[in-house]
C-alpha positions in Angstrom: 155.8 106.0 56.4 155.5 109.2 58.1 153.8 108.7 61.4 156.2 106.0 62.6 159.2 106.4 65.0 162.2 104.4 63.8 163.8 104.3 67.3 160.9 103.1 69.6 158.6 101.8 66.9 155.8 104.1 68.2 153.0 104.4 65.4 149.4 105.5 65.1 146.6 104.3 67.2 143.0 104.1 66.3 139.9 104.4 68.2 136.6 106.3 68.4 135.8 109.9 68.8 132.8 109.9 71.3 130.4 112.9 71.1 128.2 114.2 74.0 125.3 112.1 72.7 127.6 109.0 72.8 127.7 108.6 68.9 131.1 107.1 67.9 133.1 107.9 64.8 136.5 106.5 63.8 139.6 108.6 64.5 143.4 108.3 64.6 145.9 109.4 67.2 149.4 110.1 65.5 152.7 110.6 67.4 154.6 113.7 66.9 157.2 112.5 64.5 160.0 114.6 63.1 162.3 114.0 60.2 165.7 114.8 61.8 169.5 114.1 61.1 170.8 111.7 63.7 174.2 110.1 64.3 174.0 106.3 63.7 177.3 104.3 63.9 179.3 107.6 63.5 177.6 108.8 60.3 174.6 111.3 59.9 171.4 109.7 58.7 167.9 111.2 58.3 165.3 109.3 60.4 161.8 109.7 61.5 162.0 110.2 65.2 159.2 110.9 67.7 159.7 114.0 70.0 159.7 111.7 73.1 163.0 110.0 71.8 164.5 113.4 71.0 163.7 114.8 74.5 164.7 111.8 76.5 168.2 111.4 74.6 167.5 108.2 72.9 169.2 109.6 69.8 172.0 111.9 69.2 171.2 114.8 66.8 173.8 115.5 64.1 175.0 118.9 63.9 174.8 120.9 60.6 177.8 120.5 58.3 178.8 124.2 58.6 179.1 123.8 62.4 181.2 120.6 62.4 183.8 122.0 60.1 184.3 125.2 62.2 
């Protein structure tokens, strides 16, 4: 499931796109979800995380393996 944050459980929302003449068509609002490596219980793991959680510091990004060894 791509458009779902595994940290805050933020997912897609649905509603109507309303035109100037007030005609309504279905549409979807999707969160900005990135597939990133994060540290979970001391190990690196790939997770789908929204950018709000990344910016607010709810998760700790895992450094690339080349950086950790140096």
